[in-house]
Each structure stands twice: as C-alpha cells, then as structure tokens.
C-alpha positions in Angstrom: 0.0 0.0 0.0 1.2 3.4 -0.8 -0.2 6.3 1.2 0.1 10.0 0.3 -0.6 12.9 2.6 -1.5 16.1 1.0 -0.3 19.5 2.3 -3.7 20.3 3.6 -3.9 17.1 5.5 -0.4 17.7 7.0 -1.5 21.2 8.1 -4.7 19.8 9.7 -2.7 17.2 11.6 -0.2 19.8 12.7 -3.0 22.1 13.9 -4.7 19.3 15.9 -1.4 18.3 17.5 -0.6 21.9 18.5 -4.2 22.4 19.8 -4.0 19.2 21.9 -0.6 20.1 23.3 -1.6 23.6 24.4 -4.8 22.5 26.2 -3.1 19.4 27.7 -0.2 21.6 29.0 -2.7 24.1 30.6 -4.7 21.2 32.2 -1.5 19.5 33.5 -0.2 22.8 34.9 -3.4 23.5 36.8 -3.7 19.9 38.1 -0.1 20.0 39.3 -0.6 23.4 41.0 -3.7 22.1 42.8 -1.9 18.9 43.7 -4.6 16.8 42.0 -2.8 13.6 41.1 -5.8 11.8 39.7 -6.7 14.6 37.3 -3.0 14.9 36.3 -2.7 11.2 35.4 -6.1 11.3 33.6 -5.2 14.3 31.5 -1.8 12.8 30.7 -3.2 9.4 29.6 -6.5 10.2 27.9 -6.1 11.5 24.4 -9.2 13.6 23.6 -7.9 16.3 21.2 -8.0 18.8 24.0 -11.6 18.2 25.1 -10.9 16.6 28.4 -8.4 19.3 29.6 -10.9 22.0 28.5 -13.6 20.4 30.6 -11.2 20.1 33.6 -10.2 23.8 33.2 -13.8 24.9 33.0 -14.8 22.9 36.1 -11.9 24.1 38.2 -12.1 27.8 37.2 -13.2 29.8 40.3 -16.5 31.7 39.9 -16.2 35.4 40.0 -18.1 37.1 42.8 -19.1 40.4 41.3 -21.8 42.3 43.1 
C-alpha cells in the first residue's frame, strides 16, 4: 500500500497536535498546582484532542463574585 498525505492534511494534523498540546499543557499545569494527582494522570493518559483538559479547566475555574 502506498499512502500519500496532501499538504492540507499535513497542516490539519499539525494544527490538531498543537491544539491538543496547548490544552493538555494548561490542564496538566493547573492539576499540578492544585496537587490533584488523579486529574493529572487522567489528562496525561486520555487522548481527547483537548476536550478533556478543556472540561477540567472549566470545572476548576473559580466563579467570579461580582456584586
């Protein structure tokens, strides 16, 4: 079998890898700062194209108390 990857496909793969890396890094940073080992391992192991770290970051973001 001979597979060919077009330039557009290569850019898409690169974009997805960078997207996942950024969100995973942010999630891992917050989990380590909060000393949440379970979340750290889960974010490190689960490959979800950034969705799992985004959910974690949304859940752990403190609510603002504007009055």
